[in-house]
C-alpha positions in Angstrom: 152.9 -7.5 -11.5 151.1 -11.3 -11.0 147.5 -10.7 -9.2 147.6 -14.2 -8.6 150.8 -13.7 -5.7 148.3 -11.6 -3.4 144.3 -12.7 -3.2 142.0 -11.0 -1.2 138.1 -10.4 -0.6 136.3 -7.6 -2.1 135.0 -5.3 0.5 131.7 -6.1 1.9 130.1 -3.6 0.9 130.3 -3.8 -3.2 127.5 -5.1 -4.9 129.7 -8.1 -6.8 131.5 -10.5 -4.1 131.5 -13.6 -7.0 135.2 -13.7 -8.0 134.2 -15.5 -11.4 132.5 -12.9 -12.6 134.8 -10.2 -11.3 137.3 -12.0 -13.5 135.8 -12.5 -16.6 134.4 -8.9 -17.1 137.9 -7.7 -15.9 139.5 -9.5 -18.8 137.2 -9.2 -21.4 138.7 -7.9 -24.7 137.7 -5.2 -26.9 136.8 -7.6 -29.6 134.5 -9.2 -27.4 132.7 -6.1 -26.8 130.2 -5.8 -29.3 126.9 -8.4 -28.7 123.6 -7.6 -29.5 121.6 -9.7 -27.1 118.1 -11.8 -27.4 116.5 -8.6 -26.5 117.6 -6.3 -28.9 120.2 -4.5 -26.0 123.3 -3.7 -28.3 126.7 -2.6 -26.9 128.5 -0.4 -29.7 132.4 0.9 -28.8 132.4 4.2 -30.3 135.3 7.2 -29.6 132.6 9.8 -28.1 129.6 8.1 -26.9 128.1 11.4 -26.3 128.2 12.6 -29.5 126.2 9.7 -30.3 123.9 10.2 -28.1 123.3 13.5 -29.2 122.6 12.5 -32.8 120.3 10.2 -31.6 118.0 12.2 -29.3 118.0 15.0 -32.2 116.7 11.7 -34.3 114.0 11.5 -31.9 113.2 14.9 -31.7 112.9 15.3 -35.4 111.0 12.1 -36.0 108.5 13.2 -33.2 108.3 16.8 -35.5 107.8 15.0 -38.9 105.6 12.1 -38.0 103.4 14.5 -35.6 104.0 11.9 -32.9 103.8 12.2 -28.8 107.0 11.1 -27.5 107.7 10.4 -23.6 111.4 10.5 -23.0 112.8 9.9 -19.6 116.3 12.4 -18.8 119.2 12.1 -17.5 120.6 14.9 -15.5 122.6 16.9 -15.9 123.8 16.5 -19.6 124.7 20.2 -20.9 126.7 19.3 -23.7 124.2 16.9 -25.1 120.9 19.1 -24.6 122.8 21.8 -25.7 123.6 20.1 -28.9 121.0 18.0 -29.8 118.6 21.6 -29.4 121.0 23.8 -31.4 120.2 21.1 -34.5 116.8 21.5 -33.7 117.5 25.5 -33.7 119.5 25.3 -36.8 117.0 23.3 -39.1 113.8 24.5 -37.4 112.8 21.2 -35.8 110.1 21.5 -33.3 110.3 19.8 -30.1 106.5 20.7 -29.5 105.2 16.4 -29.5 108.1 16.1 -26.4 106.6 15.2 -23.1 110.2 14.7 -20.7 110.4 13.1 -17.3 113.4 13.9 -15.3 114.4 10.9 -13.8 116.0 11.6 -10.5 116.2 14.6 -8.1 117.4 15.9 -4.9 116.2 15.3 -1.5 116.9 15.8 2.4 116.3 13.2 4.7 112.7 14.3 5.7 111.7 13.1 2.6 111.2 16.9 1.1 111.9 17.2 -3.1 114.2 20.0 -4.1 112.7 22.8 -6.0 114.2 23.9 -9.2 115.6 26.8 -7.9 117.8 25.0 -5.3 121.2 25.8 -7.6 122.2 22.2 -8.2 118.6 20.7 -9.0 118.8 18.6 -11.5 115.2 19.6 -13.0 116.7 22.7 -12.9 119.5 22.1 -14.6 117.5 19.8 -17.0 114.8 22.9 -17.7 117.8 25.7 -18.4 119.7 23.3 -20.8 117.4 21.3 -22.9 113.8 23.5 -22.3 115.3 26.9 -22.8 117.5 26.0 -25.1 115.2 25.7 -27.7 113.9 28.7 -30.0 111.0 30.2 -28.4 108.8 29.0 -31.7 110.6 25.4 -31.4 109.8 25.4 -27.6 107.6 22.3 -26.1 104.8 23.4 -24.4 105.7 24.0 -20.4 103.2 21.7 -19.3 104.9 18.6 -20.9 108.2 19.1 -19.2 108.1 17.0 -15.6 110.3 17.1 -12.9 109.8 16.0 -9.1 107.8 18.2 -6.6 106.7 17.0 -3.2 103.4 16.8 -4.6 104.0 14.4 -6.9 106.5 12.0 -5.8 103.7 9.8 -4.9 102.7 8.7 -8.5 104.9 9.8 -10.5 105.7 6.3 -12.3 102.2 6.4 -12.7 102.3 9.6 -14.6 104.9 8.5 -16.6 102.8 5.2 -17.6 100.0 7.2 -18.2 101.5 10.1 -20.6 103.5 7.6 -22.4 100.1 4.9 -22.9 102.2 2.2 -20.5 105.6 3.5 -20.5 108.0 6.0 -22.0 108.8 5.4 -25.2 112.6 6.2 -24.7 115.3 5.9 -21.2 118.7 8.1 -21.9 121.0 6.5 -19.0 124.2 6.4 -18.2 126.0 4.6 -14.8 126.4 5.5 -11.7 130.1 3.9 -9.3 127.9 1.5 -7.6 126.1 0.0 -10.9 123.3 2.4 -10.5 120.7 4.0 -13.4 119.5 7.2 -11.9 119.4 6.8 -8.1 118.3 3.0 -8.2 121.2 2.1 -6.1 121.7 -1.0 -4.2 121.7 -2.2 -0.2 118.7 0.6 0.1 115.7 0.7 1.9 113.8 1.8 -1.0 114.6 -0.8 -3.7 115.3 -3.5 -1.2 113.1 -7.1 -2.5 113.0 -10.6 -2.0 113.6 -11.5 -5.7 114.5 -9.6 -8.9 110.9 -10.0 -10.2 109.8 -7.9 -6.9 112.7 -5.6 -7.5 111.4 -4.8 -11.3 108.0 -4.0 -10.2 109.4 -1.1 -7.7 108.2 2.2 -9.0 109.6 5.9 -8.5 110.3 7.2 -4.9 112.1 8.3 -2.0 115.6 7.1 -1.9 118.4 6.8 0.9 121.2 6.8 -1.3 124.5 4.4 -1.1 127.7 5.8 0.4 129.5 5.6 -2.8 126.6 7.6 -4.8 127.2 10.3 -2.2 131.1 10.2 -2.7 130.6 10.2 -6.7 128.2 13.4 -6.6 130.8 15.1 -4.1 132.8 15.8 -7.1 130.1 18.1 -8.5 129.4 20.2 -4.7 131.9 22.0 -4.0 134.7 20.0 -5.7 134.5 17.3 -3.1 132.7 19.0 -0.3 131.1 15.4 1.1 129.0 17.5 3.5 127.4 19.3 0.6 126.0 16.5 -1.5 122.9 15.9 0.0 122.4 12.3 0.8 118.8 11.6 0.1 117.0 11.6 -3.6 114.4 10.7 -5.4 114.3 8.3 -8.7 112.8 6.7 -11.0 112.3 2.9 -10.1 113.2 -0.6 -11.3 109.5 -0.5 -13.5 109.9 2.6 -15.2 113.0 1.2 -17.2 111.3 -2.3 -17.7 108.2 -0.3 -19.1 110.2 2.1 -21.7 109.8 0.8 -25.0 113.4 2.1 -25.5 116.6 2.9 -24.1 120.1 4.7 -25.0 122.7 4.7 -22.5 126.2 6.6 -22.3 129.2 5.2 -20.8 132.2 7.8 -21.4 132.2 9.5 -18.1 135.6 10.4 -16.9 136.0 11.4 -12.9 138.9 12.5 -11.2 141.1 13.5 -14.3 140.4 10.8 -16.1 139.7 7.2 -16.5 140.0 4.9 -14.1 139.7 1.0 -13.5 137.4 1.4 -11.2 134.9 2.9 -13.8 135.7 0.2 -16.5 134.4 -2.2 -14.4 131.3 -1.3 -13.2 130.3 -0.2 -16.9 131.7 -4.4 -17.7 129.5 -5.7 -14.4 126.3 -3.8 -15.8 126.5 -4.9 -19.2 128.3 -8.6 -19.0 128.1 -9.5 -15.4 124.5 -11.5 -13.7 121.5 -9.5 -14.1 121.0 -9.1 -10.7 119.7 -6.4 -7.9 123.1 -5.3 -6.6 124.3 -4.0 -9.7 120.4 -2.1 -11.0 121.8 -1.1 -14.0 122.3 -4.7 -15.3 118.1 -4.9 -15.9 119.2 -3.1 -18.8 119.9 -6.3 -20.7 116.5 -7.6 -20.2 114.9 -4.2 -22.3 115.8 -3.4 -26.0 118.2 -0.6 -26.5 121.7 0.8 -27.2 124.5 1.6 -25.1 127.5 3.3 -26.8 130.5 2.7 -25.0 134.0 5.1 -25.2 137.4 3.6 -26.3 138.8 4.8 -23.4 135.8 2.9 -21.4 136.9 -0.1 -23.3 140.6 -0.3 -23.2 141.9 -3.5 -20.6 141.9 -3.5 -17.1 145.7 -3.1 -15.9 146.7 -3.8 -12.0 149.4 -1.3 -11.1 152.7 -2.2 -10.5 153.8 -0.6 -7.8 157.8 -1.5 -8.4 157.8 1.0 -11.1 157.9 4.0 -8.7 
């Protein structure tokens, strides 16, 4: 099907409207994707990014142990397979997590700004504690006071707590990108992350977020198999400042929703990595940092328009 036979504008609530940017990202070939920019932001296409992230995480924990060095990591939620795999290697090879200081990057909240407690079943902090912290053999487990998750009490100074613990910022942020192009719950077109310039945006701290509609739809897949009424519409999240203050970054682009990879997942991945750095695609700010993003071969596959004449 020739796309040029029927042209139309993107929906006004989508973050990117520039058709030239969309076409350039849409038409990227596999051999063009592996790059390293001037900031040390590297893209690597691999068969299984989750495996790469699990190995990288184990290596960070191992180095913190053998070098006896405090290591501050901001963790996404929930990555059960990655966390359990990395910690199982620690348990098998007697690697201690005693020097790891962990910060959960986000959590659910209600419309009044109350943070979901970790006792709430779908709590992101609760999942992290079960999947990472409690997976350690007891003698290798980090001290409990080094595990940080959001509460009503600490939301006002969460970014400052990361900076204070990490001597200016986290050593590492591990992340993935959501359908709207967010990292953590740094959603575009929200009151929390509204700014007059990119420079102002990059200084915004953690706080209470009024989530974008596409984020709510995406997360409804994990709440009652698509029961959107059962999905919290608000959250608390790290801010762009926390991303910029971190000294290293790891990203994983291999998520498949609704039973497989779709063009909209490939597209937001490409917009983040190869599009302009902008507030409309918050995860694009990783281009300004040092880090590695692992992209799956499936995610790097060509974006092909559907030919409905085949039906």
